[in-house]
C-alpha positions in Angstrom: 17.0 -3.4 20.3 15.7 -6.0 17.8 13.8 -8.9 19.3 12.7 -11.9 17.1 9.8 -13.7 18.7 7.7 -16.7 18.0 3.9 -16.4 18.5 4.4 -18.3 21.8 7.1 -15.9 22.9 4.7 -13.0 22.4 1.8 -14.7 24.0 4.0 -15.5 27.1 5.2 -11.9 27.2 1.7 -10.5 27.2 0.5 -13.1 29.8 3.2 -11.9 32.2 1.7 -8.4 32.1 -1.6 -7.4 33.7 -2.2 -4.5 31.3 -5.6 -4.7 29.6 -5.3 -5.0 25.8 -7.0 -2.0 24.1 -8.8 -1.9 20.8 -5.9 0.0 19.2 -3.4 -2.7 20.0 -2.0 -4.5 16.9 -1.5 -7.7 18.9 -4.4 -10.2 19.1 -3.4 -13.1 21.3 -5.0 -14.8 24.3 -3.3 -14.9 27.7 -2.2 -18.3 28.9 -1.7 -19.7 32.3 1.4 -21.8 32.6 4.6 -22.3 34.5 8.1 -21.9 33.2 8.3 -22.6 29.4 10.8 -22.5 26.6 9.4 -19.2 25.6 9.8 -17.7 29.1 13.4 -18.9 29.2 14.0 -17.3 25.8 12.5 -14.0 27.0 14.8 -14.1 30.0 17.9 -14.6 27.8 17.1 -11.4 25.9 16.3 -9.4 29.1 12.6 -8.9 28.7 11.9 -11.2 31.7 13.8 -11.4 34.9 13.0 -13.8 37.8 9.7 -14.9 36.2 8.5 -11.3 35.9 8.7 -8.6 33.2 11.8 -6.5 33.4 11.6 -2.8 33.0 12.3 -3.0 29.3 9.9 -5.9 29.0 7.1 -3.9 30.6 7.8 -0.9 28.3 7.6 -3.1 25.2 4.4 -4.8 26.3 2.8 -1.5 27.4 3.4 0.0 24.0 2.0 -3.1 22.2 -1.1 -3.7 24.2 -2.1 -0.1 25.3 -0.5 2.3 22.9 -1.1 6.1 23.0 -0.6 6.4 19.2 -0.6 3.7 16.4 0.6 4.1 12.8 0.5 1.2 10.4 2.4 0.9 7.1 2.2 -1.7 4.3 4.2 -2.3 1.2 2.2 -4.8 -1.0 5.4 -5.7 -2.9 6.6 -7.5 0.3 4.3 -10.5 0.1 5.8 -12.3 3.1 5.3 -9.4 5.5 2.0 -8.3 7.2 1.3 -4.6 7.9 3.9 -3.1 10.3 2.6 -1.3 13.4 4.3 1.6 15.1 3.1 2.0 18.7 3.9 5.1 20.8 3.9 5.1 24.5 5.7 7.0 27.3 7.8 9.0 24.9 9.1 6.2 22.7 8.1 4.0 19.8 7.9 0.2 19.6 7.7 -1.4 16.1 5.7 -4.6 15.7 6.5 -6.4 12.3 4.9 -9.9 12.0 5.3 -12.2 9.1 2.3 -12.9 6.9 1.6 -16.2 8.6 1.7 -14.8 12.1 4.4 -17.3 13.3 7.2 -14.9 13.8 7.4 -11.2 14.6 10.2 -8.7 14.7 9.9 -6.1 17.5 12.1 -3.1 17.6 12.2 -1.0 20.8 12.8 1.6 21.9 13.0 4.0 18.9 13.3 7.6 19.6 10.9 10.2 18.2 13.5 11.9 16.0 14.4 8.5 14.4 11.0 7.0 13.8 10.1 8.6 10.5 13.5 7.6 8.9 13.1 4.1 10.3 9.7 3.7 8.8 10.8 5.1 5.4 13.7 2.7 5.2 11.5 -0.2 6.3 8.9 0.6 3.6 11.3 1.0 0.7 13.6 -2.0 1.4 16.4 -0.4 -0.6 14.2 0.8 -3.5 15.9 4.0 -4.9 13.6 7.1 -5.2 14.2 9.5 -8.1 14.6 13.1 -7.0 11.4 15.1 -6.8 11.9 17.3 -9.9 9.0 16.9 -12.4 5.7 17.1 -10.5 2.4 15.6 -11.9 -1.1 16.4 -10.9 -3.9 14.4 -12.6 -7.5 13.7 -11.9 -9.4 10.9 -13.7 -13.0 10.0 -13.4 -13.7 6.4 -12.3 -14.7 5.6 -15.9 -11.5 7.1 -17.3 -9.4 5.2 -14.7 -11.1 1.9 -15.6 -10.6 2.6 -19.3 -6.9 3.4 -18.7 -6.6 0.1 -17.0 -8.2 -1.6 -20.0 -5.6 0.0 -22.3 -2.9 -1.6 -20.3 -4.6 -5.0 -20.5 -4.8 -4.7 -24.3 -1.1 -4.0 -24.7 -0.2 -6.8 -22.2 -2.4 -9.3 -24.0 -0.7 -8.4 -27.3 2.8 -9.0 -25.7 1.6 -12.3 -24.2 0.3 -13.4 -27.6 3.7 -12.6 -29.2 5.7 -14.1 -26.3 8.0 -11.1 -26.1 8.1 -7.4 -25.1 6.5 -5.1 -27.6 8.4 -2.5 -29.7 7.0 1.0 -29.3 5.5 0.9 -32.8 3.6 -2.3 -31.7 2.0 -0.6 -28.7 -0.5 1.5 -30.7 -4.1 0.3 -30.5 -7.5 1.3 -31.9 -10.7 2.0 -30.0 -12.1 -1.3 -31.5 -9.3 -3.2 -29.6 -10.6 -1.8 -26.3 -14.3 -2.3 -26.9 -14.2 -5.9 -28.1 -16.0 -8.5 -26.0 -13.0 -9.9 -24.1 -11.8 -6.4 -23.2 -15.2 -5.3 -21.9 -15.5 -8.5 -19.9 -12.2 -7.8 -18.2 -13.3 -4.2 -17.5 -16.6 -5.4 -16.1 -14.7 -7.8 -13.8 -12.4 -5.0 -12.6 -15.5 -3.0 -11.6 -16.0 -5.6 -8.8 -13.1 -4.1 -6.8 -14.9 -0.7 -6.4 -15.9 -0.3 -2.8 -19.4 1.2 -3.3 -22.2 -0.7 -5.1 -23.5 2.6 -6.5 -20.2 3.1 -8.3 -20.3 -0.4 -9.7 -23.7 0.1 -11.1 -22.9 3.4 -12.7 -19.8 1.9 -14.4 -21.6 -1.2 -15.6 -24.4 0.9 -17.1 -21.8 3.0 -19.0 -20.2 -0.1 -20.5 -23.3 -0.6 -22.6 -23.0 3.0 -24.1 -20.2 3.1 -26.6 -20.4 6.9 -26.8 -19.5 7.2 -23.1 -16.4 5.0 -23.6 -15.3 7.0 -26.6 -15.8 10.2 -24.6 -13.6 8.8 -21.8 -11.0 7.7 -24.4 -10.8 11.2 -25.9 -10.6 12.7 -22.4 -7.5 10.5 -21.7 -5.9 12.1 -24.8 -6.8 15.6 -23.6 -5.4 15.0 -20.2 -2.1 13.8 -21.6 -2.4 10.1 -20.6 -2.7 8.8 -24.2 -1.3 10.0 -27.5 -3.4 9.8 -30.7 -2.9 10.1 -34.4 -5.0 9.5 -37.4 -4.7 6.5 -39.8 -6.7 5.6 -43.0 -8.8 3.3 -40.8 -9.3 5.8 -37.9 -7.4 7.1 -34.9 -5.0 4.9 -33.0 -3.7 5.5 -29.4 -0.7 4.7 -27.3 0.5 5.6 -23.8 2.2 9.0 -23.3 5.6 9.4 -21.7 3.7 10.8 -18.6 1.7 7.6 -18.4 4.8 5.4 -18.9 6.7 7.3 -16.1 4.0 7.5 -13.5 0.9 5.3 -14.2 1.6 2.0 -16.0 1.0 -0.8 -13.6 4.0 -2.9 -14.8 6.3 0.0 -13.9 5.0 0.5 -10.4 7.8 -0.7 -8.0 5.9 -0.5 -4.8 2.4 0.1 -3.6 2.4 1.7 -0.1 -0.3 2.4 2.5 0.3 4.5 5.6 -2.5 4.8 8.1 -2.9 6.5 11.5 -5.0 4.1 13.5 -4.9 6.1 16.7 -5.9 8.8 16.3 -8.0 7.5 13.5 -7.4 9.1 10.1 -8.0 8.1 6.5 -5.4 5.8 5.0 -3.0 7.3 2.5 -2.1 5.4 -0.6 1.1 5.8 -2.6 2.9 4.2 -5.5 6.6 4.3 -6.1 7.2 4.5 -9.9 9.9 5.3 -12.3 9.1 9.0 -11.8 9.1 9.0 -8.0 6.4 8.9 -5.3 2.8 9.2 -6.4 0.0 9.9 -4.0 -3.3 8.3 -5.1 -6.6 9.5 -3.5 -10.3 9.3 -4.4 -12.5 12.3 -4.0 -16.1 11.4 -4.9 -16.1 10.4 -8.6 -12.5 11.3 -9.2 -9.2 9.5 -8.6 -6.4 12.0 -8.1 -2.7 11.3 -8.8 -0.3 13.8 -7.3 3.5 13.5 -7.2 5.0 13.9 -3.7 8.5 14.5 -2.3 7.8 11.9 0.5 5.2 9.8 2.2 4.3 12.5 4.8 5.8 10.4 7.6 7.1 13.3 9.7 3.6 14.6 10.1 2.1 11.2 10.6 4.5 10.3 13.4 4.3 13.7 15.1 3.2 13.5 18.7 2.9 17.3 19.2 
């Protein structure tokens, strides 16, 4: 069943239960003490409350939300109006909690059977986005410096298109090293460093910005790894994005950015992109960011209760 609830509906539903809210619960709302309300009447109409008490299905929904045995969260950052979706398992079934970004409304789906939950989550994540067949795998590891420099190459091309006020032809997308290392480009790269989670990483990247030889080395490494193409000109080498980069890596061709996370039991979040090439897993291992094509989001294993 699909239940659409206001924040007051959900607060009332939880108030009618006496089940303690655990730390793994995705619901954060205070219990209230009140008599019959519009919310309680609405809950009675959909069968979650009967005679002022939780019905059997109402108790099952609340139990899964406030004291789940397993919790998986998913998020698609392309859906700006939707907060992370929580999948709560209890007593052999799943209850899905999908609030809007403002927390005013929430969709609750319950019960969903074990054999259906992975397909349900996949459909909910992709919202109709077609996935190309898994045919041409990619496996690529970039250092943090290389990844930041690759981001900078995209900014240079985007700035050129903005200045012209139109999409660029392929022949207009070539750039020289000097285009990357000018003041405005380095300022943008330095600003991007701020998003790195570890201060030590930020310091290392900032220090390398002052050493042109390290940037040139990273640029050449991107060519060797097939991310950039290069050829010589009378004024020096020029570069452009390879077909591999255009298919898998360019930010403006990323259709969805997806995060799946087992909250209970706690596991590391998994990050994916959906691109023109298919599904791309993105993981950081120490000083490297690894890009690996994948046939799916690993949901079957993530939702396994065995």
